[in-house]
C-alpha positions in Angstrom: 58.5 83.7 40.1 59.7 83.0 36.5 57.1 83.6 33.8 57.2 83.1 30.1 57.2 86.2 27.9 54.9 86.2 24.9 53.9 88.7 22.3 50.6 90.4 22.1 47.7 88.0 21.4 45.7 88.4 18.1 43.8 91.7 18.1 46.3 93.5 20.3 45.1 91.9 23.6 48.0 91.3 25.9 48.5 87.7 27.0 48.6 86.6 30.6 51.8 84.9 31.6 52.0 81.2 32.5 52.9 80.4 36.0 55.1 77.5 37.0 52.1 75.7 38.5 50.2 76.0 35.3 53.2 74.8 33.3 53.7 71.8 35.6 50.0 70.8 35.4 50.3 68.7 32.1 53.3 66.8 33.6 51.4 66.1 36.8 48.4 64.9 34.8 50.7 62.6 32.8 52.4 61.1 35.9 49.1 60.6 37.7 47.6 59.0 34.6 50.5 56.6 34.3 50.6 55.8 38.0 46.9 55.0 37.9 47.6 52.6 35.0 50.4 50.9 36.9 48.2 50.5 40.0 45.1 49.2 38.1 46.5 47.3 35.2 50.2 46.6 35.9 53.5 48.0 34.5 53.1 46.0 31.4 50.1 48.0 30.3 52.1 51.3 30.2 52.9 50.9 26.5 49.2 50.4 25.6 47.9 53.4 27.5 50.9 55.8 27.2 49.6 57.3 23.9 46.3 58.3 25.6 48.2 59.7 28.6 50.4 61.8 26.3 47.5 63.1 24.2 45.5 63.8 27.3 48.4 65.7 28.8 48.8 67.7 25.5 45.0 68.5 25.7 45.4 69.8 29.3 48.3 72.0 28.2 46.3 73.4 25.3 43.3 74.1 27.5 45.5 76.0 30.0 47.2 77.9 27.2 43.9 78.8 25.6 42.7 80.5 28.7 45.7 82.9 28.4 45.0 84.2 24.9 42.3 84.8 22.4 41.0 82.1 20.1 43.2 81.5 17.0 46.5 82.5 18.6 48.3 79.2 18.4 51.1 80.1 16.0 53.7 79.3 18.6 52.1 76.0 19.3 52.4 75.2 15.6 56.1 76.2 15.7 56.7 73.9 18.7 55.0 71.0 16.9 57.2 71.7 13.8 60.4 71.6 15.9 59.3 68.4 17.7 58.3 66.7 14.4 61.6 67.6 12.7 63.4 65.6 15.4 61.1 62.7 15.9 59.5 61.9 12.5 62.8 60.6 11.1 62.7 58.0 13.9 59.4 56.7 12.6 61.1 55.8 9.3 63.9 54.1 11.2 61.4 52.1 13.2 59.8 50.8 10.0 63.1 49.6 8.7 64.2 48.1 12.1 61.0 46.0 12.1 61.7 44.9 8.6 65.4 44.1 9.4 64.6 42.0 12.5 62.1 39.9 10.5 64.4 39.4 7.4 67.4 38.6 9.6 65.4 36.0 11.5 64.0 34.3 8.3 67.4 34.7 6.6 69.0 32.5 9.2 71.2 35.3 10.5 69.9 35.5 14.0 69.5 31.7 14.3 73.1 31.4 13.3 74.2 33.9 16.0 72.1 31.9 18.5 73.8 28.6 17.4 77.3 30.0 17.9 76.4 31.8 21.0 75.1 28.7 22.7 78.0 26.7 21.5 80.8 28.9 22.7 79.5 31.4 25.4 79.5 30.5 29.1 76.4 31.2 31.1 78.5 32.5 34.0 80.1 35.3 32.0 77.2 35.7 29.5 75.7 38.9 30.8 79.1 40.5 31.2 80.1 39.5 27.7 76.8 40.8 26.3 77.4 44.2 27.9 81.1 44.3 26.8 80.4 43.2 23.2 77.5 45.6 22.8 79.7 48.4 24.1 82.5 47.6 21.6 80.2 47.4 18.6 78.4 50.6 19.6 81.7 52.5 20.0 82.8 51.3 16.5 79.5 52.2 14.8 78.3 55.0 17.0 74.7 53.8 17.2 73.0 52.2 20.2 69.8 51.7 18.1 71.5 49.7 15.4 73.5 47.7 17.9 70.4 46.7 19.8 68.3 46.0 16.7 71.0 43.6 15.4 73.3 41.9 17.8 71.0 42.8 20.7 68.2 40.8 19.3 70.5 37.8 18.9 71.7 38.1 22.5 68.1 38.1 23.7 67.6 34.7 22.0 70.8 33.2 23.4 70.1 34.5 26.9 66.6 33.1 27.0 67.8 29.7 26.2 70.5 29.9 28.8 67.9 30.6 31.4 68.3 34.3 32.0 65.2 36.5 32.4 64.4 39.0 29.6 64.9 42.1 31.8 68.5 41.0 32.8 69.5 40.4 29.1 67.9 43.6 27.9 69.6 45.5 30.8 73.0 44.1 29.7 72.5 44.9 26.0 71.2 48.4 26.7 74.0 49.2 29.2 76.7 48.3 26.8 75.1 49.8 23.7 74.5 53.2 25.4 78.0 53.3 26.9 79.5 52.7 23.5 77.1 55.3 21.9 78.0 57.8 24.6 81.8 57.7 24.2 82.0 57.1 20.4 83.1 60.0 18.2 80.8 58.6 15.6 77.7 59.1 17.7 75.1 61.7 16.8 74.2 62.5 20.4 77.9 62.9 21.4 78.5 65.3 18.5 75.3 67.3 19.3 76.2 67.6 23.0 79.7 68.8 22.4 78.9 71.2 19.6 75.9 72.6 21.4 78.1 73.6 24.3 81.1 74.7 22.2 83.4 71.9 23.4 85.9 70.0 21.3 84.6 66.5 20.5 87.5 64.6 21.9 87.8 66.8 24.9 84.2 66.1 25.6 84.7 62.3 25.3 87.8 62.3 27.5 85.9 64.2 30.2 83.0 61.8 29.9 85.1 58.9 30.8 85.5 60.1 34.3 81.9 59.3 35.0 81.1 56.8 32.2 84.2 54.6 33.0 83.3 53.9 36.7 79.6 53.4 35.9 80.5 50.9 33.2 82.9 49.1 35.5 80.3 48.7 38.1 77.8 47.5 35.5 80.1 44.8 34.3 80.8 43.7 37.8 77.0 43.4 38.6 76.4 41.4 35.4 79.3 39.0 36.3 78.0 38.6 39.8 74.5 37.7 38.5 76.0 35.0 36.3 78.1 33.6 39.2 75.3 33.6 41.7 72.7 31.9 39.4 75.2 29.6 37.6 73.5 26.5 39.0 70.0 27.5 37.8 71.0 28.4 34.3 70.7 26.2 31.2 68.7 23.3 32.4 69.4 21.2 29.3 67.3 23.4 27.1 70.2 24.3 24.9 70.5 20.9 23.2 66.8 20.7 22.4 66.7 24.2 21.0 69.8 23.6 18.9 68.3 20.5 17.4 65.1 22.4 16.5 67.1 25.3 15.1 68.9 22.8 12.7 65.6 21.3 11.7 63.9 24.6 10.8 66.9 26.6 9.5 70.0 25.9 7.5 72.7 27.1 10.0 75.7 28.3 8.0 78.5 30.8 8.6 77.7 32.3 5.1 74.7 34.1 6.7 77.2 36.2 8.8 78.3 38.0 5.7 75.1 40.1 6.0 76.0 41.6 9.4 79.6 42.0 8.2 78.5 44.1 5.2 76.1 46.0 7.5 79.0 46.8 9.8 81.1 48.1 6.9 78.3 50.4 5.8 78.0 51.8 9.3 81.7 52.4 9.6 81.6 54.2 6.2 78.9 56.5 7.7 76.3 55.5 5.2 72.9 57.0 6.0 71.1 55.1 8.7 67.9 54.5 6.7 69.8 53.3 3.7 71.9 51.0 5.8 68.8 49.5 7.4 67.2 49.1 4.0 70.3 47.5 2.5 70.5 45.2 5.5 66.9 44.2 5.1 67.3 43.4 1.4 70.5 41.4 2.3 68.4 39.5 4.8 65.9 38.6 2.0 68.8 37.5 -0.2 70.2 35.4 2.6 66.8 33.7 2.9 66.6 32.9 -0.8 70.2 31.5 -0.9 70.5 29.8 2.4 66.9 29.0 3.5 65.4 27.7 0.3 62.6 25.9 2.1 61.4 29.1 3.7 61.8 31.3 0.6 59.6 29.2 -1.6 56.7 29.4 0.8 54.6 32.4 -0.4 53.2 32.8 3.1 56.5 33.9 4.5 56.8 36.7 1.9 53.4 38.2 3.1 54.5 37.7 6.7 57.4 40.0 6.3 54.7 42.6 6.7 52.3 40.9 9.1 54.8 38.9 11.2 55.9 35.3 11.4 54.9 32.6 13.8 56.5 29.1 14.0 54.3 26.2 15.2 56.8 23.5 16.2 56.4 21.2 19.2 59.1 23.2 20.9 57.2 26.2 22.6 60.5 27.8 23.6 61.7 27.8 20.0 58.4 29.2 18.7 58.6 32.1 21.2 62.2 32.7 20.4 62.1 33.0 16.6 58.6 34.4 16.0 58.5 38.0 14.9 55.8 40.7 14.7 56.8 42.1 11.3 56.1 45.7 10.3 52.5 45.6 11.6 53.9 44.7 15.0 55.7 48.0 15.1 52.6 50.2 14.5 51.7 50.5 18.2 55.1 51.8 18.9 54.9 54.3 16.0 51.6 55.5 17.4 53.2 56.0 20.7 56.1 57.9 19.2 53.7 60.3 17.3 51.8 60.9 20.5 55.0 61.8 22.3 55.9 64.1 19.5 52.6 66.0 19.9 53.0 66.3 23.7 56.6 67.5 23.3 55.6 70.0 20.6 52.8 71.4 22.7 55.0 71.8 25.8 57.6 73.7 23.7 55.1 75.8 21.8 53.0 76.9 24.7 56.1 78.0 26.6 55.5 75.7 29.5 58.8 73.9 29.0 60.6 77.2 29.0 58.8 78.3 32.1 59.8 75.0 34.0 63.3 75.2 32.7 63.7 78.8 33.8 62.4 78.2 37.2 64.8 75.3 37.7 67.8 77.3 36.6 67.1 80.3 38.8 69.3 81.3 41.9 71.8 78.5 41.3 75.1 79.0 43.2 78.1 76.7 43.1 79.1 73.7 41.0 77.0 71.2 43.1 73.7 73.0 42.7 74.3 73.9 39.1 75.2 70.4 38.0 72.4 69.0 40.1 69.9 71.3 38.4 71.4 70.3 35.0 70.9 66.6 35.7 67.4 67.2 37.0 66.6 69.3 34.0 67.9 66.6 31.7 65.5 64.1 33.1 62.7 66.6 32.9 63.5 67.5 29.3 63.7 63.8 28.4 60.2 63.3 29.8 58.7 66.4 28.2 60.2 66.4 24.7 60.3 62.6 24.3 63.5 63.1 22.2 67.1 63.1 23.3 68.4 65.4 20.6 65.9 68.1 21.3 66.5 67.7 25.1 70.3 68.2 24.6 69.9 71.3 22.5 67.4 72.9 24.8 69.5 72.0 27.9 72.6 73.5 26.4 70.8 76.8 25.6 69.3 76.8 29.1 72.6 76.5 31.0 75.3 78.0 28.9 74.9 81.4 30.5 74.7 79.9 34.0 77.9 77.9 33.6 79.8 80.9 32.1 78.6 83.3 34.8 79.7 80.8 37.5 83.1 80.2 35.9 82.4 76.5 35.2 83.9 74.9 32.2 81.7 74.2 29.1 82.8 70.6 29.1 81.2 70.1 32.5 77.9 71.2 31.0 78.3 68.9 28.0 79.1 65.9 30.2 76.2 66.7 32.6 73.8 66.8 29.6 75.1 63.5 28.3 74.9 61.9 31.7 71.3 63.0 32.3 69.9 62.9 28.8 71.6 60.5 26.3 71.7 57.5 28.6 68.4 58.0 30.5 66.2 58.5 27.5 65.9 54.7 27.1 64.5 54.5 30.7 61.5 56.7 30.0 58.5 54.6 28.6 57.2 57.4 26.3 60.6 58.7 25.1 61.4 57.7 21.5 64.4 55.7 22.8 62.5 53.9 25.5 59.7 53.1 23.0 62.0 51.8 20.4 64.2 49.6 22.5 61.3 48.1 24.5 59.6 47.2 21.2 62.8 45.8 19.5 63.8 43.7 22.5 60.3 42.7 23.5 60.7 43.9 27.1 58.6 46.7 28.7 60.6 49.7 29.7 59.7 49.6 33.3 60.7 45.9 33.5 64.2 46.3 32.1 64.8 49.7 33.8 66.2 48.2 37.1 68.8 46.2 35.2 70.2 49.0 33.0 72.9 49.5 35.6 75.1 51.8 33.5 72.2 54.0 32.4 71.0 55.0 35.9 74.4 55.1 37.4 75.7 57.7 35.0 73.8 60.7 36.4 74.5 59.4 40.0 78.2 59.2 39.2 78.1 62.7 37.6 76.6 64.2 40.8 78.9 62.3 43.0 82.0 63.6 41.1 80.9 67.2 41.4 80.0 66.7 45.0 83.4 65.4 45.8 85.0 68.2 43.7 87.1 65.7 41.8 88.3 67.2 38.5 86.2 70.2 39.2 87.7 72.6 41.7 91.2 72.9 40.3 89.9 73.4 36.8 87.3 75.9 38.1 90.0 78.1 39.5 92.1 77.9 36.3 89.0 78.7 34.2 88.1 81.7 36.4 91.7 83.0 36.2 91.6 82.8 32.4 88.3 84.6 32.3 89.6 87.3 34.6 92.8 87.7 32.5 90.6 88.2 29.4 88.5 90.8 31.1 91.6 92.7 32.4 93.2 92.7 28.9 
């Protein structure tokens, strides 16, 4: 049985090793807590109760760890919290500016203008497929799923609601496209981290990714097109004309507002810092409100509601629901949840429990199928434990580098497996920073949009299917082993 190795406890007393069962206890507690919430209060209550589940699980981990050592010996826990916070705290700042951006873009007439043109030119039959495709293209170009979802994704949510699509379907199409683009973009942080952590050339990594990402994306586009065709007769219902009329009454719809997203796109392509880009975009939204929405900008209440949120009270209830925003204060529950996830991840790392679980999963692996399967399973586990995709990728790469090398498997197979199991599934976990952010930005609980994120859950399935079939694996494996043997002989 794998056991973590620790130094002597304070005072020279030798620590007892953690067993796999003790290491799994906090995760079991977390899952049972969340299952209980779903059964008693419904899936929609997950976001409200997840912070307490995470903090409770962290407390369970600390209690188990305390039994193994003398009081005061928590230096490694502090180090784990430091590592976790260094990855997750920057996301808190980004969340703040995303909430500000969505409010200013709504009040500045930018999102209403997108909705106007979307309703005027997009067909309900091809809408979901187009949403997925456009989100993918934008995400490839800018290398950021978060920015894609916070900008064009919010506009697509508004357009889709009016057309008659359910929120989970729209969110699934947006997220599928945005995460595909992020995954195969050379500008993406996660793509760079995955390839560099495994020692793989960036473009080699991306080309190899396409063997699993391409088919998964093709299936996703087909599913979204079929949904549009099957329910074409039930979409629309005459709501478009009423909402367009209300939009024109409340906002000044003008193409000039689209200069703001155009400038934002330029900043992103120029690789300007994400926080600065979001700040500039928010300020540009305020400028757009002053110049193009004079009736709104002269109302002092709207300036204070940039912080507290904006609610419209027109006779059109659908319009009110569509354009009302929560402001910065509306993001605070999500920030609390992110911080709780950070604490849980830091404790799991610092106590050595995550290392114990990872070590147990990687033991006695033989053959590409079992190794890749373990990598995919570990990726999902890491995403759940660390609540951060960057940390999960780095830990996963360090876990399996030696295993892949010893088995003669190519490093690019490791980097692809990590991307397939971590980068795209992080958004499917309610307490992961990605799942928390996207559910808050799109206004759809994670467990509600999960079944419709076709690309995201097909990626690890496709990855395992490819290695099971031996496609693009066996021939390369033989060549790689031959090269290694030649090096050893020389």
